[in-house]
N, C-alpha and C positions, 0 to 999 in steps of 0.2 A: 504493499500500500506507499501510496506518495505523499508526503509528507505534508501538509497542509500549509505554507507558508503565507498565509494571510494572517495566523493566530499572532497573536500579541505575545511580546518576551516574554516569558513568565518569571525573568530575573529578579524582578523587585521582591514580588511573592516572595520567593524560595528564600531571597535574602532576608524579609522582614519575617517570616519564618523562623529562620535559623540564630536571626536574631538574640533573643533575649537570651538564649543557651552560650552566648560568647559570652554574656554578660554574666551572667552565672557562672561562669568556668571561672571567670576572674573571682569573682566577688568569693570563690567558696575556698581559690586557691591566697587569697589573702589570709581568710577568715582560720584554712586549718595551717598558716604560717609556714608554706612550702618556701615563699619566697624569702620569708626572714630565715629559714635554715639553709639554704644555699647561697645567703650574703657571705658564708663562712668559706665557700666552694665549692666545685663541681663534686655530685654526691650521684650515687647509683639511686634506683628506684626503691632498692630492697634496704639500702643503709637508711634510705629518708624513711619509708615505711615504719622502719625500726621507730625511728626518732619521737615520728609526729602519732606514733600509734595510729596505724591506717590500715588496711587491709592493700599487701604487696600490689597485686594484681588488680584494685582499682583505682590504688596513687597512681599506679603506672597510665591507666587511660587519662587520668586527669593532670596527669605531665606529660603527653606526648598531645591531648591538647593547648595546653598551654606553649607550647613548642609550636603547632600551626598557629597561633593567635600572636606569634612573634612576642611572647610573655617571656620565655624561655628560650636557650639553644641544645644542641644535644654533643658531645663530646663521650664520639665511643655511648657504653652504656649508661654513660652520666650527664647528668644534667645540671645548665649552669643557666644562671641571672643574664637577662640580655640587661646593657645598660638600661634600657628603659625602667624595665622592673627593677635594677636596686634603686634608683634615683626615688619613684614615685609609688614604689607598692612594700616601702623595705619600712619597718617599722621604726628605726635608727637613723633614717634619713631625714636631711632638716627641712627636704621638698616633697615629705609624704604627704599622699594623697588616703595617707590608709585610714585617718578617721571619717572621710565622708565614702569611699569604698564599705568600712564596715555600717554606716551610716545607713548608704544606698537597700541592701544587705538585708541587716537586721530593724528594716522601720518602714523604710519606701518601697522595696519589692513589693513588702506586704500591702500598704496600702493601695499599692499601684492593683492590688489583685482584684479591688475592688471599683474601680475605672467607670465601669460600666452603670455601676448603680452613681456616681457621682455626677456623671452626665445625666442621668433621669433626674435626680434630686437637686444637684445644682449646688453641692454641699460638700467638705472636705468630709474623710473617713475615719479620725480618729475614731469615733464612739464603736461606729461599726467593726473596726480592725484589735482596737486594744481594750474597747470599754472605757477605755478614757474621758473625762472630761475635763474643761479647766480651757486657761488662756492655752495656744498653740504652741507657745514658746518654754510654759509647763510643761508639756509634753519633752521636747526637749530635754530639760532640765528637771526630768524625777528624779535620777542619780546621778550619782557624782561621777561614776563610769557614761551615762547616757551623755552631762554634761559636758564631758572632757572630747567622748572620741566628736560630738558633733563639732565643738570649738576647732579642733585639729582638722575635718572635714572643712571644714572653713576657711581655716589657715592653709591647708594647703590649695585650697583652690582660688586662695586671693595672693597667693605669692607666685601664679600664672597668672592672674588680670589684672591685679593690682599695678605692678611698670609698666601699664600701656594704658592703662587707665588715665592715670598721670600724667604722662606725656599727650594723650591723647588730641588735648587742649590745651595751651599755653593757659597757665596758674602763676607766673611771674610775678605778675602784680598783688597776689593776695600777702599773708604777712602771717594770719594766726587759721590753721585748717582745724575743722572740728567736725571730727566724724563718727555720729550717731550711730549708735549701734555697731559699732567701731570691732566687735569680738576680740582678734589679738594681737590689732592696733597694725596689720599687715596692709591698709593702707597711705594709714598715717607714717609708718616709717619708709612705705615707699615715695611719696609726697615729700618728705623732707630729705631723702636721699636724692632726688633729682632738681629739689629746687634750695639753696646753699639759705636762703633768704627766710625760709617757711621755718616756725616752731608749729605743736599740735599737741590738740586732747584727742583722747578715745575714750570715748564717752558712752559706758554698756551699764547694764545690768551689774548690781554685786554681785551676784557669782560669777559674772565673766570676768571679772576684772584681776583675778589672779594669775590666769594666763595672759592676758594681757601684761602687764609687770612683767611676767617671766620672760615674755616675748622681747620685750621691750629693751630689757637690759641685758639682754644679749648682741646687741644692737649696739653700735657705738653712736646710737644717735639721743640716749638716755637722757641729758639734759636739755633735748630740744622737745621732745615726746612727752607728754603728763597723761595720767589713765585716773581718770574721775569715774566713781560710783553715779551712774541714776537711771533713771526712765523717764526716756524724750517724750514722753504725754503727759508725764503728771508731772515733771522737776522743772527748775528751771535751765535754761541751756547754757553750758561755759560762753563767754563769749566769744567770736573771733568775727572774719570778714567776709571767712568761706566755709561752709554747713557741707558735708558731704554725707550720702546716706549712699551705703553699696548693700545692693542685694536685701533696699529693705520696703520699697515701694511695694514690691511687686509680693509682700506677704499679707498684704492689709486689706481693710471694704476701701470701696472711696472716701465714704461718710468719716477715716480715720486719718487718709492722706491727708483729705481738705484740712483736717484738725491742726495735722503734724508740717504742714504746706507753709499753713498763716502762722503758725507760731515761732517757725524758721523766719519767715518774710518781715516778722516784726523785730524779732533780736536780730536782723541783721543789717547794718549800716547801710546809710546811701552809696551803690556803686561795689555792693557787697554780691557775693556768689553762691548759687548752689548746684554745688557737680554729683550728679545722679551717675551712678555704676549700675545698669542691668543692659539685657542683653534687648534691644530693640528690632518688634518687628517689622516689619517691610512694610509699606502703607495699603497694601492689598492684602495682609497679613498671610501670604505666604511661603514666606521663609523670613528669618534662616530656623532652618531649621534644629536647631538647637534649640531658638528661641520658641518655638513649638512645640517639642515637647517638655521645656520649661512650663510656661505655662497649662498644659495638663498637668505638669507635675505640681505644680501652685491649687489647682481646682481640689486634685486628690488629699493635700495635707494643710492648706491656706484659708485664708478668707480672700485672699488676693487673685494675680493676676498678670500677664505680661503685656506691653501697649503699644501701640506704635509712636513714631514721634508726635505727630501732629494730635494724636493722647495722653500724652505727655506735657507737651504748648498751652493744649486749653485747661489744665489743673492748674500749670505753674501761671498763667495771665490769670489767671481766676484768681491765684492767691494775691495777687500783687506784684509778679518777675515781668521784666518789659524782655529782654533780646533770647531770646533760646537758641545754644546751638548745638549740633550735636556731630560724633565724631564715630565710626564705628571701626572697631579694630579687629583683629583676627585673635583675640583670647577670646574666651565664655561670654566676657561683659564689653557692656557698649558706655561710650560719654557723654552724657549732655547736660552741657552748661547753661544755668541762669542767672541774670545779673539783675537786681535789685535796682526802680530808677533813683 
C-alpha cells in the first residue's frame, strides 16, 4: 500500500506525547541523587545502584535515558555528568537549579495533573491536590525544607535571568534599587554588579531574609546591598528611586496588582522607575512558548497570569506611570521599565 503523503507530519504530536517523560526522567535522576553521586567521578551502573540503594537494572535504564537526553555521557561501562549537569543539576554547585527542579517534581507536577479542572473552574489546584488552604505562599513555606527548596529554586533561576534583565535596559540613572519580593537577592546583586553607582535593598518576607543575607554576604557587595524584612502589601516600602518586581505581578489577581502598583507609584520620587521582570506574551498571545507554559502554570498554582506588553502598559498607566518600554531577552524573563512623571 502506498504511503498517503497528504497526511500532516505527526512529529509535533509524537514529541509532546513523550515530552513529560523527558521531564520526569530528569526530575527522578535529580531526586535520586544521580548527578550528585557522579560529581565525584565516573561510576558504573552497578556501583551507583549500590550507593543509591536502587535496583541495578532499573537504574541502568534511567542512566541510559539520561545519556539520550545529553545529561550524562558513557565512558565504557561507566557514566559521567555532562558539564551542564554538573553546573545545574548537582546540589553543591553555586548555579544549581535543583531546588526549582525538586519543587517542580514534588509540587508543580502534581498540580498540573489537575490542569483540566483548573481550566474548567478557573482557579488554582492547591486544595484539590494537597488539601491545603490559606495564602499561596504560605503553602510554599509550610516547612523549612519546602521554603529552602522553593527559594533555592528561584535563586538558580534568577542567576540565569537577572543579569539579562538588568542589562536589557539602561538603569544607570538610578541610585537605589528596592527589589520587592527579592528572595535571595540575585536581582539586586546583578544590578549592583552592572551599575557601580547603585545600592540596593532586598525586601521580602521575614522567612525569606536569612537566605538573602547568606547570599549577599557571599558576594563582594555586602556594603551596597541591604536585606529588609516586610510584606509589600502591608508594610511601608523602603525608599528608593527604582523598584523591581521579578516574577511577582504574575502571581496575583488584578485587584492586588493595582494595589501594589499604586503603592509603588506613590512611594517613588518624580522620575523614579519600576522594573518588571516577567516573560511577556506576544501581542496575539501565541508565544513565546515559555510564557504560554508559564501562563498555565500560574493558573494551576497562583491567582495570576502572564500578560502582553499592552496589558502591562494599561495597568501601569492606570497606576500613574508614564513612559513604558520593554526589551525581550534570551533568558526566561524579559524587562519592562515604567517611569513616574
